[in-house]
N, CA, C and O atoms as CSV, one atom per row, in Angstrom:
chain,resi,resn,atom,element,x,y,z
A,1,MET,N,N,0.873,-1.258,-0.052
A,1,MET,CA,C,-0.083,0.069,0.003
A,1,MET,C,C,0.700,1.181,0.099
A,1,MET,O,O,1.499,1.356,1.020
A,2,GLU,N,N,0.508,1.980,-0.844
A,2,GLU,CA,C,1.352,3.463,-0.931
A,2,GLU,C,C,0.140,4.613,-0.791
A,2,GLU,O,O,-0.949,4.468,-1.346
A,3,ILE,N,N,0.473,5.738,0.004
A,3,ILE,CA,C,-0.484,6.788,0.208
A,3,ILE,C,C,0.321,7.813,-0.539
A,3,ILE,O,O,1.498,7.945,-0.205
A,4,GLN,N,N,-0.117,8.483,-1.413
A,4,GLN,CA,C,0.234,9.543,-2.014
A,4,GLN,C,C,-0.711,10.853,-2.061
A,4,GLN,O,O,-1.873,10.752,-2.453
A,5,SER,N,N,-0.264,11.866,-1.719
A,5,SER,CA,C,-1.069,13.152,-1.541
A,5,SER,C,C,-1.020,14.418,-2.624
A,5,SER,O,O,-1.758,15.399,-2.723
A,6,SER,N,N,0.059,14.037,-3.339
A,6,SER,CA,C,0.382,14.910,-4.406
A,6,SER,C,C,0.862,13.999,-5.765
A,6,SER,O,O,1.190,12.814,-5.707
A,7,LYS,N,N,0.829,14.730,-6.850
A,7,LYS,CA,C,1.473,13.821,-7.907
A,7,LYS,C,C,3.006,13.868,-7.801
A,7,LYS,O,O,3.694,13.170,-8.546
A,8,GLY,N,N,3.561,14.707,-6.860
A,8,GLY,CA,C,5.168,14.599,-6.822
A,8,GLY,C,C,6.001,14.854,-8.235
A,8,GLY,O,O,6.010,15.836,-8.977
A,9,ASN,N,N,6.708,13.566,-8.317
A,9,ASN,CA,C,7.636,13.540,-9.455
A,9,ASN,C,C,7.018,12.789,-10.467
A,9,ASN,O,O,7.674,12.408,-11.437
A,10,GLY,N,N,5.668,12.503,-10.327
A,10,GLY,CA,C,5.005,11.558,-11.465
A,10,GLY,C,C,5.556,10.087,-11.280
A,10,GLY,O,O,5.229,9.325,-12.190
A,11,ASP,N,N,6.249,9.603,-10.377
A,11,ASP,CA,C,6.982,8.374,-10.485
A,11,ASP,C,C,6.015,7.276,-9.439
A,11,ASP,O,O,6.551,6.333,-8.857
A,12,LEU,N,N,5.024,7.480,-9.363
A,12,LEU,CA,C,4.388,6.540,-8.319
A,12,LEU,C,C,4.231,5.047,-9.177
A,12,LEU,O,O,4.577,4.038,-8.563
A,13,ALA,N,N,3.804,4.921,-10.338
A,13,ALA,CA,C,3.725,3.686,-11.021
A,13,ALA,C,C,5.004,2.910,-10.858
A,13,ALA,O,O,4.919,1.724,-10.539
A,14,GLU,N,N,6.343,3.540,-11.074
A,14,GLU,CA,C,7.312,2.959,-11.069
A,14,GLU,C,C,7.652,2.341,-9.609
A,14,GLU,O,O,8.085,1.194,-9.490
A,15,ARG,N,N,7.441,3.109,-8.629
A,15,ARG,CA,C,7.716,2.711,-7.088
A,15,ARG,C,C,6.702,1.691,-7.006
A,15,ARG,O,O,7.052,0.689,-6.382
A,16,MET,N,N,5.474,1.689,-7.501
A,16,MET,CA,C,4.687,0.527,-7.097
A,16,MET,C,C,5.299,-0.709,-7.705
A,16,MET,O,O,5.362,-1.738,-7.032
A,17,PHE,N,N,5.716,-0.671,-8.838
A,17,PHE,CA,C,6.342,-1.687,-9.577
A,17,PHE,C,C,7.584,-2.240,-8.710
A,17,PHE,O,O,7.596,-3.420,-8.358
A,18,ARG,N,N,8.671,-1.318,-8.361
A,18,ARG,CA,C,9.555,-1.440,-7.420
A,18,ARG,C,C,9.179,-2.232,-6.205
A,18,ARG,O,O,9.824,-3.242,-5.924
A,19,TYR,N,N,8.312,-1.888,-5.571
A,19,TYR,CA,C,7.753,-2.346,-4.261
A,19,TYR,C,C,7.446,-3.792,-4.601
A,19,TYR,O,O,7.968,-4.670,-3.914
A,20,PHE,N,N,6.626,-4.117,-5.626
A,20,PHE,CA,C,6.133,-5.446,-6.133
A,20,PHE,C,C,7.481,-6.363,-6.472
A,20,PHE,O,O,7.489,-7.546,-6.133
A,21,TYR,N,N,8.413,-5.875,-7.032
A,21,TYR,CA,C,9.541,-7.070,-7.370
A,21,TYR,C,C,10.352,-7.270,-6.218
A,21,TYR,O,O,10.836,-8.390,-6.058
A,22,ARG,N,N,10.602,-6.290,-5.313
A,22,ARG,CA,C,11.285,-6.544,-4.206
A,22,ARG,C,C,10.667,-7.238,-3.185
A,22,ARG,O,O,11.362,-8.002,-2.516
A,23,ILE,N,N,9.466,-7.114,-2.934
A,23,ILE,CA,C,8.541,-8.218,-2.305
A,23,ILE,C,C,8.636,-9.514,-2.841
A,23,ILE,O,O,8.897,-10.484,-2.129
A,24,TRP,N,N,8.403,-9.607,-4.283
A,24,TRP,CA,C,8.391,-10.991,-4.875
A,24,TRP,C,C,9.813,-11.755,-4.714
A,24,TRP,O,O,9.853,-12.949,-4.418
A,25,ASP,N,N,10.920,-11.015,-4.921
A,25,ASP,CA,C,12.030,-11.439,-5.102
A,25,ASP,C,C,12.272,-11.987,-3.501
A,25,ASP,O,O,12.637,-13.152,-3.340
A,26,ARG,N,N,12.084,-11.220,-2.496
A,26,ARG,CA,C,12.428,-11.978,-1.236
A,26,ARG,C,C,11.727,-12.772,-0.831
A,26,ARG,O,O,12.281,-13.647,-0.165
A,27,TYR,N,N,10.275,-12.874,-1.002
A,27,TYR,CA,C,9.399,-13.691,-0.209
A,27,TYR,C,C,8.798,-14.859,-1.028
A,27,TYR,O,O,8.520,-15.976,-0.591
A,28,LYS,N,N,8.629,-14.346,-2.456
A,28,LYS,CA,C,7.907,-15.255,-3.445
A,28,LYS,C,C,6.500,-15.757,-2.883
A,28,LYS,O,O,6.127,-16.906,-2.646
A,29,VAL,N,N,5.810,-14.493,-2.740
A,29,VAL,CA,C,4.289,-14.698,-2.366
A,29,VAL,C,C,3.501,-14.045,-3.194
A,29,VAL,O,O,4.012,-13.144,-3.859
A,30,PRO,N,N,2.155,-14.327,-3.339
A,30,PRO,CA,C,1.057,-13.569,-4.098
A,30,PRO,C,C,1.073,-12.171,-3.436
A,30,PRO,O,O,1.107,-12.025,-2.214
A,31,ILE,N,N,1.045,-11.113,-4.360
A,31,ILE,CA,C,1.108,-9.804,-4.019
A,31,ILE,C,C,-0.067,-9.180,-4.655
A,31,ILE,O,O,-0.372,-9.519,-5.798
A,32,THR,N,N,-0.917,-8.081,-3.857
A,32,THR,CA,C,-1.616,-7.199,-4.214
A,32,THR,C,C,-1.458,-5.953,-3.807
A,32,THR,O,O,-1.157,-5.776,-2.626
A,33,ALA,N,N,-1.606,-4.940,-4.594
A,33,ALA,CA,C,-1.171,-3.578,-4.278
A,33,ALA,C,C,-2.028,-2.467,-4.440
A,33,ALA,O,O,-2.690,-2.522,-5.476
A,34,ILE,N,N,-2.184,-1.645,-3.850
A,34,ILE,CA,C,-3.304,-0.386,-3.787
A,34,ILE,C,C,-2.540,0.618,-3.664
A,34,ILE,O,O,-1.696,0.602,-2.768
A,35,ALA,N,N,-2.645,1.664,-4.483
A,35,ALA,CA,C,-2.220,3.177,-4.201
A,35,ALA,C,C,-3.385,4.036,-3.728
A,35,ALA,O,O,-4.396,4.119,-4.425
A,36,ILE,N,N,-3.275,4.701,-2.525
A,36,ILE,CA,C,-4.450,5.519,-2.369
A,36,ILE,C,C,-3.878,6.907,-2.677
A,36,ILE,O,O,-2.835,7.442,-2.302
A,37,LEU,N,N,-4.910,7.348,-3.505
A,37,LEU,CA,C,-4.521,8.838,-3.968
A,37,LEU,C,C,-5.282,9.962,-3.266
A,37,LEU,O,O,-6.476,10.223,-3.415
A,38,ALA,N,N,-4.298,10.661,-2.383
A,38,ALA,CA,C,-5.210,11.670,-1.601
A,38,ALA,C,C,-4.684,13.081,-2.094
A,38,ALA,O,O,-4.220,13.992,-1.410
A,39,ASP,N,N,-4.843,13.031,-3.203
A,39,ASP,CA,C,-4.489,14.578,-3.964
A,39,ASP,C,C,-5.810,15.141,-4.389
A,39,ASP,O,O,-6.876,14.526,-4.375
A,40,GLU,N,N,-5.596,16.537,-4.816
A,40,GLU,CA,C,-6.792,16.904,-5.296
A,40,GLU,C,C,-6.934,17.144,-6.776
A,40,GLU,O,O,-7.755,17.940,-7.231
A,41,ASN,N,N,-6.018,16.353,-7.593
A,41,ASN,CA,C,-5.719,16.765,-9.134
A,41,ASN,C,C,-6.817,15.302,-9.621
A,41,ASN,O,O,-6.580,14.101,-9.489
A,42,GLY,N,N,-8.055,16.004,-10.213
A,42,GLY,CA,C,-8.838,14.937,-10.769
A,42,GLY,C,C,-8.439,13.902,-11.723
A,42,GLY,O,O,-8.994,12.805,-11.787
A,43,SER,N,N,-7.332,14.323,-12.562
A,43,SER,CA,C,-6.834,13.572,-13.682
A,43,SER,C,C,-5.942,12.740,-13.348
A,43,SER,O,O,-5.706,11.709,-13.978
A,44,TYR,N,N,-5.317,13.130,-12.251
A,44,TYR,CA,C,-3.958,12.072,-11.759
A,44,TYR,C,C,-4.576,10.677,-11.393
A,44,TYR,O,O,-5.116,10.600,-10.289
A,45,ARG,N,N,-4.555,9.495,-12.250
A,45,ARG,CA,C,-4.776,8.282,-12.036
A,45,ARG,C,C,-3.896,7.188,-12.321
A,45,ARG,O,O,-4.370,6.386,-13.126
A,46,PRO,N,N,-2.419,6.853,-11.766
A,46,PRO,CA,C,-1.688,6.130,-12.233
A,46,PRO,C,C,-2.175,4.648,-11.731
A,46,PRO,O,O,-2.326,4.445,-10.527
A,47,GLU,N,N,-2.405,3.660,-12.663
A,47,GLU,CA,C,-2.771,2.450,-12.397
A,47,GLU,C,C,-1.956,1.442,-13.389
A,47,GLU,O,O,-2.473,0.333,-13.524
A,48,VAL,N,N,-0.865,1.668,-14.028
A,48,VAL,CA,C,-0.226,0.922,-14.770
A,48,VAL,C,C,1.377,1.572,-14.859
A,48,VAL,O,O,1.612,2.764,-15.063
A,49,TYR,N,N,2.196,0.728,-14.700
A,49,TYR,CA,C,3.479,0.791,-14.860
A,49,TYR,C,C,4.091,-0.078,-16.310
A,49,TYR,O,O,3.930,-1.293,-16.434
A,50,ARG,N,N,4.745,0.707,-17.260
A,50,ARG,CA,C,4.906,0.122,-18.472
A,50,ARG,C,C,6.490,0.418,-18.622
A,50,ARG,O,O,7.045,1.429,-18.192
A,51,GLN,N,N,7.104,-0.629,-19.299
A,51,GLN,CA,C,8.514,-0.488,-19.767
A,51,GLN,C,C,8.837,-1.319,-21.077
A,51,GLN,O,O,8.673,-2.538,-21.126
A,52,GLU,N,N,9.273,-0.619,-22.054
A,52,GLU,CA,C,9.955,-1.370,-23.266
A,52,GLU,C,C,11.145,-0.962,-23.727
A,52,GLU,O,O,11.531,0.207,-23.728
A,53,PHE,N,N,11.858,-2.082,-24.201
A,53,PHE,CA,C,13.159,-1.870,-24.639
A,53,PHE,C,C,13.605,-3.134,-25.569
A,53,PHE,O,O,13.758,-4.301,-25.211
A,54,MET,N,N,13.739,-2.667,-26.632
A,54,MET,CA,C,14.444,-3.455,-27.995
A,54,MET,C,C,13.558,-4.887,-27.982
A,54,MET,O,O,14.199,-5.936,-27.931
A,55,GLY,N,N,12.259,-4.931,-28.022
A,55,GLY,CA,C,11.240,-6.076,-28.249
A,55,GLY,C,C,10.962,-6.522,-26.695
A,55,GLY,O,O,10.083,-7.383,-26.652
A,56,THR,N,N,11.394,-6.220,-25.620
A,56,THR,CA,C,10.955,-6.799,-24.337
A,56,THR,C,C,10.262,-5.682,-23.894
A,56,THR,O,O,10.571,-4.499,-24.037
A,57,SER,N,N,9.113,-6.259,-23.238
A,57,SER,CA,C,8.223,-5.255,-22.592
A,57,SER,C,C,7.785,-5.812,-21.202
A,57,SER,O,O,7.804,-7.006,-20.902
A,58,LEU,N,N,7.358,-4.708,-20.331
A,58,LEU,CA,C,6.733,-5.244,-19.074
A,58,LEU,C,C,5.543,-4.092,-18.943
A,58,LEU,O,O,5.549,-2.894,-19.223
A,59,ARG,N,N,4.577,-4.916,-18.429
A,59,ARG,CA,C,3.284,-3.986,-17.909
A,59,ARG,C,C,2.838,-4.627,-16.508
A,59,ARG,O,O,2.546,-5.816,-16.375
A,60,TYR,N,N,2.827,-3.715,-15.528
A,60,TYR,CA,C,2.640,-3.930,-14.294
A,60,TYR,C,C,1.261,-3.224,-13.829
A,60,TYR,O,O,1.252,-1.997,-13.732
A,61,ASP,N,N,0.000,-4.029,-13.517
A,61,ASP,CA,C,-1.312,-3.199,-13.389
A,61,ASP,C,C,-1.259,-3.032,-11.686
A,61,ASP,O,O,-0.767,-3.894,-10.958
A,62,PHE,N,N,-1.648,-2.210,-11.368
A,62,PHE,CA,C,-2.125,-2.408,-9.785
A,62,PHE,C,C,-3.309,-1.375,-9.463
A,62,PHE,O,O,-3.697,-0.477,-10.210
A,63,ASN,N,N,-3.820,-1.710,-8.134
A,63,ASN,CA,C,-5.030,-0.808,-7.852
A,63,ASN,C,C,-5.012,0.141,-7.468
A,63,ASN,O,O,-4.056,0.239,-6.699
A,64,SER,N,N,-5.703,1.257,-7.562
A,64,SER,CA,C,-5.740,2.562,-7.011
A,64,SER,C,C,-7.103,2.920,-6.444
A,64,SER,O,O,-8.155,2.537,-6.955
A,65,TYR,N,N,-7.021,3.689,-5.342
A,65,TYR,CA,C,-8.370,4.328,-4.833
A,65,TYR,C,C,-8.258,5.671,-4.661
A,65,TYR,O,O,-7.473,5.988,-3.768
A,66,LYS,N,N,-8.837,6.625,-5.279
A,66,LYS,CA,C,-8.823,7.994,-5.335
A,66,LYS,C,C,-10.014,8.850,-4.339
A,66,LYS,O,O,-11.143,9.184,-4.696
A,67,ILE,N,N,-9.555,9.011,-3.387
A,67,ILE,CA,C,-10.458,9.695,-2.350
A,67,ILE,C,C,-11.259,10.509,-2.765
A,67,ILE,O,O,-12.394,10.559,-2.291
A,68,MET,N,N,-10.854,11.319,-3.732
A,68,MET,CA,C,-11.790,12.336,-4.349
A,68,MET,C,C,-12.950,11.937,-5.282
A,68,MET,O,O,-13.724,12.755,-5.779
A,69,ASP,N,N,-12.998,10.627,-5.472
A,69,ASP,CA,C,-14.084,10.076,-5.843
A,69,ASP,C,C,-15.143,9.553,-5.186
A,69,ASP,O,O,-16.192,9.300,-5.778
A,70,GLN,N,N,-14.977,9.346,-3.945
A,70,GLN,CA,C,-15.828,9.118,-2.915
A,70,GLN,C,C,-16.590,10.310,-2.591
A,70,GLN,O,O,-16.263,11.492,-2.695
A,71,GLU,N,N,-17.967,9.635,-2.064
A,71,GLU,CA,C,-19.023,10.452,-1.795
A,71,GLU,C,C,-19.108,10.765,-0.256
A,71,GLU,O,O,-19.084,9.785,0.489
A,72,GLU,N,N,-19.195,11.866,0.240
A,72,GLU,CA,C,-19.134,12.060,1.854
A,72,GLU,C,C,-20.576,11.314,2.359
A,72,GLU,O,O,-20.590,10.621,3.376
A,73,SER,N,N,-21.768,11.535,1.541
A,73,SER,CA,C,-22.939,10.842,2.072
A,73,SER,C,C,-22.872,9.416,2.367
A,73,SER,O,O,-23.249,8.979,3.454
A,74,VAL,N,N,-22.300,8.505,1.234
A,74,VAL,CA,C,-21.557,7.273,1.394
A,74,VAL,C,C,-21.028,6.909,2.459
A,74,VAL,O,O,-21.454,6.032,3.211
A,75,LEU,N,N,-19.686,7.814,2.641
A,75,LEU,CA,C,-18.914,7.423,3.738
A,75,LEU,C,C,-19.477,7.736,5.132
A,75,LEU,O,O,-19.026,7.099,6.083
A,76,ARG,N,N,-20.410,8.648,5.329
A,76,ARG,CA,C,-20.961,8.824,6.492
A,76,ARG,C,C,-21.882,7.673,6.917
A,76,ARG,O,O,-22.097,7.387,8.095
A,77,SER,N,N,-22.446,6.991,5.782
A,77,SER,CA,C,-23.482,5.842,6.188
A,77,SER,C,C,-22.833,4.947,6.327
A,77,SER,O,O,-23.456,4.058,6.908
A,78,ASN,N,N,-21.243,4.524,5.943
A,78,ASN,CA,C,-20.830,3.245,6.007
A,78,ASN,C,C,-20.330,3.014,7.387
A,78,ASN,O,O,-19.702,3.899,7.969
A,79,LYS,N,N,-20.560,1.957,7.894
A,79,LYS,CA,C,-20.179,1.492,9.385
A,79,LYS,C,C,-18.762,0.908,9.507
A,79,LYS,O,O,-18.246,0.522,10.556
A,80,ASN,N,N,-18.202,0.898,8.274
A,80,ASN,CA,C,-16.740,0.412,8.453
A,80,ASN,C,C,-15.716,1.555,9.197
A,80,ASN,O,O,-15.875,2.701,8.777
A,81,PRO,N,N,-14.790,1.390,10.145
A,81,PRO,CA,C,-14.341,2.448,10.862
A,81,PRO,C,C,-13.358,3.208,9.848
A,81,PRO,O,O,-13.116,4.408,9.982
A,82,PHE,N,N,-12.913,2.568,9.015
A,82,PHE,CA,C,-11.832,3.273,7.696
A,82,PHE,C,C,-12.512,4.249,7.328
A,82,PHE,O,O,-11.971,5.350,7.219
A,83,SER,N,N,-13.997,4.052,7.023
A,83,SER,CA,C,-14.610,5.119,6.262
A,83,SER,C,C,-14.484,6.415,6.931
A,83,SER,O,O,-14.413,7.416,6.218
A,84,VAL,N,N,-14.445,6.535,8.233
A,84,VAL,CA,C,-14.255,7.895,8.918
A,84,VAL,C,C,-12.787,8.498,8.425
A,84,VAL,O,O,-12.701,9.676,8.078
A,85,ILE,N,N,-11.625,7.599,8.418
A,85,ILE,CA,C,-10.430,8.049,7.923
A,85,ILE,C,C,-10.546,8.542,6.861
A,85,ILE,O,O,-10.183,9.715,6.775
A,86,VAL,N,N,-11.092,7.864,5.627
A,86,VAL,CA,C,-11.318,8.286,4.139
A,86,VAL,C,C,-12.265,9.603,4.274
A,86,VAL,O,O,-12.105,10.508,3.456
A,87,LEU,N,N,-13.179,9.715,5.222
A,87,LEU,CA,C,-14.032,10.889,5.069
A,87,LEU,C,C,-13.175,11.938,5.672
A,87,LEU,O,O,-13.187,12.967,4.998
A,88,THR,N,N,-12.407,11.996,6.772
A,88,THR,CA,C,-11.589,13.025,7.168
A,88,THR,C,C,-10.648,13.432,6.095
A,88,THR,O,O,-10.444,14.611,5.805
A,89,ALA,N,N,-10.026,12.324,5.459
A,89,ALA,CA,C,-9.095,12.879,4.081
A,89,ALA,C,C,-9.845,13.561,3.110
A,89,ALA,O,O,-9.331,14.505,2.510
A,90,LEU,N,N,-11.131,13.160,2.853
A,90,LEU,CA,C,-11.929,13.712,1.755
A,90,LEU,C,C,-12.276,15.399,2.177
A,90,LEU,O,O,-12.290,16.343,1.388
A,91,LEU,N,N,-12.525,15.440,3.561
A,91,LEU,CA,C,-13.094,16.756,3.977
A,91,LEU,C,C,-11.879,17.678,3.827
A,91,LEU,O,O,-11.944,18.826,3.386
A,92,ALA,N,N,-10.692,17.022,4.264
A,92,ALA,CA,C,-9.175,17.920,4.393
A,92,ALA,C,C,-9.286,18.486,2.853
A,92,ALA,O,O,-9.400,19.687,2.608
A,93,ILE,N,N,-9.232,17.379,1.770
A,93,ILE,CA,C,-8.958,17.933,0.332
A,93,ILE,C,C,-9.941,19.003,0.161
A,93,ILE,O,O,-9.576,20.174,0.056
A,94,LYS,N,N,-11.116,18.672,0.131
A,94,LYS,CA,C,-12.339,19.544,-0.272
A,94,LYS,C,C,-12.085,21.075,0.619
A,94,LYS,O,O,-12.451,22.141,0.125
A,95,ASN,N,N,-11.514,21.009,1.777
A,95,ASN,CA,C,-11.516,22.188,2.539
A,95,ASN,C,C,-10.168,22.636,2.864
A,95,ASN,O,O,-9.805,22.952,3.998
A,96,LYS,N,N,-9.364,22.649,1.703
A,96,LYS,CA,C,-7.920,22.896,1.857
A,96,LYS,C,C,-7.451,24.063,2.082
A,96,LYS,O,O,-6.247,24.205,2.298
A,97,LYS,N,N,-8.502,25.348,2.072
A,97,LYS,CA,C,-8.261,26.623,2.192
A,97,LYS,C,C,-8.731,26.889,3.730
A,97,LYS,O,O,-8.410,27.991,4.176
A,98,ILE,N,N,-9.334,26.160,4.455
A,98,ILE,CA,C,-10.249,26.301,5.659
A,98,ILE,C,C,-9.211,26.506,6.844
A,98,ILE,O,O,-8.167,25.856,6.897
A,99,SER,N,N,-9.591,27.511,7.844
A,99,SER,CA,C,-8.996,27.756,8.928
A,99,SER,C,C,-8.698,26.668,10.062
A,99,SER,O,O,-9.375,25.649,10.199
A,100,ASP,N,N,-7.575,27.019,10.876
A,100,ASP,CA,C,-7.364,26.044,11.843
A,100,ASP,C,C,-8.733,25.584,12.660
A,100,ASP,O,O,-9.161,24.456,12.908
A,101,GLU,N,N,-9.200,26.771,12.949
A,101,GLU,CA,C,-10.603,26.381,13.790
A,101,GLU,C,C,-11.608,25.592,12.812
A,101,GLU,O,O,-12.353,24.771,13.348
A,102,GLY,N,N,-11.681,25.762,11.527
A,102,GLY,CA,C,-12.717,25.165,10.840
A,102,GLY,C,C,-12.273,23.425,10.582
A,102,GLY,O,O,-13.110,22.543,10.393
A,103,LEU,N,N,-10.987,23.238,10.623
A,103,LEU,CA,C,-10.602,21.836,10.702
A,103,LEU,C,C,-10.655,21.050,12.115
A,103,LEU,O,O,-10.687,19.824,12.212
A,104,LYS,N,N,-10.660,21.969,13.199
A,104,LYS,CA,C,-11.013,21.674,14.545
A,104,LYS,C,C,-12.379,21.190,14.518
A,104,LYS,O,O,-12.677,20.142,15.092
A,105,ALA,N,N,-13.281,21.934,13.847
A,105,ALA,CA,C,-14.651,21.882,13.767
A,105,ALA,C,C,-15.062,20.451,13.273
A,105,ALA,O,O,-15.818,19.689,13.876
A,106,ILE,N,N,-14.400,20.200,12.002
A,106,ILE,CA,C,-14.648,18.966,11.080
A,106,ILE,C,C,-14.084,17.813,12.012
A,106,ILE,O,O,-14.782,16.810,12.161
A,107,LYS,N,N,-12.922,17.903,12.612
A,107,LYS,CA,C,-12.525,16.863,13.471
A,107,LYS,C,C,-13.361,16.561,14.666
A,107,LYS,O,O,-13.439,15.413,15.106
A,108,HIS,N,N,-13.898,17.425,15.123
A,108,HIS,CA,C,-15.053,17.066,16.538
A,108,HIS,C,C,-16.467,16.427,15.837
A,108,HIS,O,O,-17.136,15.554,16.389
A,109,ASP,N,N,-16.802,17.038,14.493
A,109,ASP,CA,C,-17.754,16.627,13.696
A,109,ASP,C,C,-17.656,14.809,13.501
A,109,ASP,O,O,-18.535,13.956,13.622
A,110,LEU,N,N,-16.368,14.709,13.195
A,110,LEU,CA,C,-16.190,13.299,12.825
A,110,LEU,C,C,-16.121,12.678,13.988
A,110,LEU,O,O,-16.453,11.497,13.879
A,111,TYR,N,N,-15.729,13.094,15.394
A,111,TYR,CA,C,-15.527,12.476,16.359
A,111,TYR,C,C,-17.301,11.814,16.806
A,111,TYR,O,O,-17.695,10.677,17.065
A,112,ASP,N,N,-17.927,12.990,16.736
A,112,ASP,CA,C,-19.309,12.889,17.009
A,112,ASP,C,C,-19.995,11.720,16.067
A,112,ASP,O,O,-20.754,10.913,16.605
A,113,GLU,N,N,-19.747,11.650,14.805
A,113,GLU,CA,C,-19.922,10.632,13.841
A,113,GLU,C,C,-19.573,9.283,14.240
A,113,GLU,O,O,-20.266,8.280,14.070
A,114,MET,N,N,-18.412,9.355,14.798
A,114,MET,CA,C,-18.002,7.699,15.466
A,114,MET,C,C,-18.835,7.484,16.784
A,114,MET,O,O,-19.096,6.329,17.124
A,115,ILE,N,N,-19.147,8.262,17.334
A,115,ILE,CA,C,-20.091,8.138,18.658
A,115,ILE,C,C,-21.474,7.818,18.221
A,115,ILE,O,O,-22.124,6.980,18.845
A,116,ASN,N,N,-22.012,8.492,17.088
A,116,ASN,CA,C,-23.434,8.087,16.596
A,116,ASN,C,C,-23.197,6.458,16.052
A,116,ASN,O,O,-24.159,5.691,16.058
A,117,ARG,N,N,-22.066,6.076,15.663
A,117,ARG,CA,C,-21.996,4.854,14.995
A,117,ARG,C,C,-21.850,3.671,16.182
A,117,ARG,O,O,-21.901,2.456,15.995
A,118,GLU,N,N,-21.672,4.308,17.335
A,118,GLU,CA,C,-21.808,3.592,18.537
A,118,GLU,C,C,-20.318,2.676,18.474
A,118,GLU,O,O,-20.226,1.546,18.954
A,119,MET,N,N,-19.356,3.292,17.890
A,119,MET,CA,C,-17.913,2.513,17.983
A,119,MET,C,C,-17.319,2.545,19.469
A,119,MET,O,O,-17.285,3.613,20.080
A,120,ASP,N,N,-16.907,1.497,19.970
A,120,ASP,CA,C,-16.259,1.505,21.411
A,120,ASP,C,C,-15.097,2.785,21.562
A,120,ASP,O,O,-14.493,3.331,20.638
A,121,LYS,N,N,-15.018,3.002,22.667
A,121,LYS,CA,C,-14.015,4.004,23.110
A,121,LYS,C,C,-12.757,3.849,22.397
A,121,LYS,O,O,-12.310,4.753,21.691
A,122,ASP,N,N,-12.143,2.677,22.567
A,122,ASP,CA,C,-10.704,2.610,22.196
A,122,ASP,C,C,-10.515,2.934,20.620
A,122,ASP,O,O,-9.669,3.687,20.137
A,123,THR,N,N,-11.441,2.233,19.976
A,123,THR,CA,C,-11.473,2.498,18.499
A,123,THR,C,C,-11.758,3.991,18.007
A,123,THR,O,O,-11.346,4.432,16.934
A,124,ARG,N,N,-12.605,4.794,19.041
A,124,ARG,CA,C,-12.979,6.097,18.623
A,124,ARG,C,C,-11.639,7.011,18.880
A,124,ARG,O,O,-11.243,7.887,18.111
A,125,GLN,N,N,-11.032,6.634,20.098
A,125,GLN,CA,C,-9.758,7.361,20.431
A,125,GLN,C,C,-8.534,7.056,19.412
A,125,GLN,O,O,-7.692,7.860,19.012
A,126,GLY,N,N,-8.655,5.726,19.109
A,126,GLY,CA,C,-7.412,5.270,18.046
A,126,GLY,C,C,-7.699,6.022,16.571
A,126,GLY,O,O,-6.764,6.484,15.917
A,127,LEU,N,N,-8.740,6.076,16.234
A,127,LEU,CA,C,-8.977,6.912,14.803
A,127,LEU,C,C,-9.005,8.264,15.235
A,127,LEU,O,O,-8.615,8.978,14.310
A,128,TYR,N,N,-9.320,8.967,16.319
A,128,TYR,CA,C,-9.141,10.388,16.483
A,128,TYR,C,C,-7.852,10.811,16.422
A,128,TYR,O,O,-7.514,11.776,15.737
A,129,ASP,N,N,-6.775,9.880,17.379
A,129,ASP,CA,C,-5.437,10.041,17.470
A,129,ASP,C,C,-5.012,9.914,15.962
A,129,ASP,O,O,-4.127,10.733,15.711
A,130,TYR,N,N,-5.378,9.114,14.834
A,130,TYR,CA,C,-4.692,8.836,13.713
A,130,TYR,C,C,-4.570,9.938,13.001
A,130,TYR,O,O,-3.535,10.252,12.414
A,131,HIS,N,N,-5.711,10.651,13.007
A,131,HIS,CA,C,-6.006,11.758,12.141
A,131,HIS,C,C,-4.961,12.757,12.405
A,131,HIS,O,O,-4.962,13.827,11.795
């Protein structure tokens, strides 16, 4: 899993491939990969790494999850605790220019959301501290 909050150097696909072959080389186990894209660029969606040279070619496809594609209402109704983390990231992306007080209000709203979901205290505190 790789989490990226900006396009950066645009080398995410190559890094994903590098992680894959290093894990494969060392452990020889089945591997699945996911890139979590936490940026605000709607067109940035790396999902494949390609390399070709003199008749030899390689294509490595991997999963990606674009936080900006998620719907706030769906995340709020999802009972999975991780939906709160994705919701927090989505709200942070959408409210990038919000004040510190505004961010604090969002964080408290999300804590109330966890209480409404009847999450136990340790789970709530763990997720709250994670943000």
